[in-house]
C-alpha positions in Angstrom: 0.7 11.5 -11.5 -0.7 12.9 -8.3 -0.2 11.3 -4.9 -3.5 11.1 -3.1 -4.4 9.9 0.4 -5.4 6.2 0.6 -8.6 7.3 2.3 -9.8 8.7 -1.0 -11.1 5.2 -1.8 -13.8 5.5 0.9 -17.2 5.6 -0.7 -15.9 4.4 -4.1 -17.0 1.1 -5.7 -14.2 -1.0 -7.3 -14.6 -3.0 -10.5 -11.1 -4.5 -10.2 -8.3 -4.8 -7.6 -5.4 -6.6 -9.2 -2.0 -7.5 -7.7 0.8 -7.8 -10.3 2.9 -11.0 -10.5 6.0 -9.5 -8.8 3.8 -8.4 -5.8 5.1 -4.8 -5.9 2.0 -3.1 -7.3 -1.8 -3.1 -6.9 -4.1 -1.5 -9.4 -7.6 -0.4 -8.4 -10.3 0.7 -10.9 -13.5 2.3 -9.7 -17.0 2.0 -11.3 -16.5 5.6 -12.5 -13.3 4.6 -14.4 -10.9 6.2 -11.9 -7.6 4.3 -11.7 -5.3 4.1 -8.7 -2.0 2.3 -8.0 -0.5 1.3 -4.7 3.2 0.8 -5.3 6.8 1.7 -4.4 9.1 3.7 -6.6 12.2 1.4 -6.4 15.6 2.8 -6.0 19.1 1.6 -5.2 19.9 -0.1 -1.9 16.3 -0.8 -0.8 13.7 -3.4 -1.3 10.0 -2.8 -0.8 7.1 -5.2 -1.7 3.9 -6.8 -0.6 4.7 -9.3 2.1 1.1 -10.6 2.7 -2.5 -10.1 1.8 -5.0 -11.2 4.5 -8.5 -11.6 3.1 -10.0 -12.1 -0.4 -9.4 -9.2 -2.9 -12.7 -10.3 -4.5 -14.6 -9.0 -1.4 -13.6 -5.5 -2.5 -15.4 -5.7 -5.9 -18.9 -4.3 -6.4 -19.6 -2.9 -2.9 -18.7 0.6 -1.7 -15.6 0.9 0.3 -16.4 1.7 4.0 -12.8 1.8 5.3 -9.5 2.6 3.6 -6.7 3.1 6.2 -3.0 3.3 6.1 -0.8 2.5 9.2 2.9 2.0 9.4 5.3 1.0 12.2 6.6 4.6 12.0 3.4 5.7 13.9 3.7 2.7 16.3 7.3 3.6 17.0 6.1 6.8 18.7 4.4 4.5 21.2 7.8 2.8 21.8 6.3 -0.6 21.2 9.4 -1.6 19.3 12.0 0.6 17.7 13.2 0.2 14.1 16.7 -0.3 15.4 15.8 -3.2 17.6 13.7 -4.9 14.9 16.3 -4.3 12.2 19.1 -5.7 14.4 17.0 -8.8 14.9 16.2 -9.2 11.2 19.6 -8.3 9.9 18.5 -5.2 8.1 19.8 -1.6 8.7 16.3 0.1 8.5 12.8 -1.2 7.8 9.2 0.0 7.4 6.0 -2.1 7.7 3.0 -0.5 6.1 -0.5 -1.9 6.4 -3.4 -1.0 4.2 -6.9 -2.0 5.5 -9.8 -1.9 3.1 -13.3 -3.0 4.1 -16.6 -3.3 2.3 -20.0 -4.8 3.4 -18.9 -8.0 1.7 -15.6 -8.3 3.6 -12.2 -6.8 3.7 -8.5 -7.2 3.3 -5.3 -6.1 5.0 -2.3 -5.6 2.7 1.0 -5.7 4.4 4.0 -4.2 2.8 7.6 -4.5 4.0 10.6 -2.4 3.1 14.2 -2.5 4.1 17.1 -0.3 3.2 20.5 1.0 4.3 18.8 4.0 5.7 19.4 6.4 2.9 16.5 5.4 0.7 12.7 5.5 1.1 10.9 2.4 2.2 7.5 4.1 1.8 4.6 3.0 -0.3 2.9 5.4 -2.7 -0.8 5.7 -3.6 -1.2 7.5 -6.9 -4.2 8.4 -9.1 -4.1 8.3 -12.9 -4.5 11.6 -14.8 -7.6 12.6 -16.8 -6.5 10.4 -19.7 -6.3 7.3 -17.4 -2.5 7.3 -17.6 -0.1 7.1 -14.8 2.8 8.6 -16.7 6.4 7.9 -16.1 8.0 7.7 -12.8 
């Protein structure tokens, strides 16, 4: 199951964009039958999931994707707007990561906000993966 850049969605037209019930995975299917997942590979001592979706996922269906961007607080930290240590202390977590996924079409767009926290030894990142030629994601 190959990891791909989120920007790979630009120019593609979605037929589905579904969030699972536990809000820890989104499946995207293109008009060409390509399947993608936005998810986190859970491990011990961390918790990562979708915190919020701003916009209507239905706006992503049937119109080519114009923008597909990923931004996290890790990039913002280089600007020293807020350090993970300061925020984590305020929130009671050891370490944290905010990751935002912005997707726009001519019909509208969404911003998907993920939040992860851990003890610092485990990943809080979100993965974007593409199914293999058989349409399967395999095991992770």
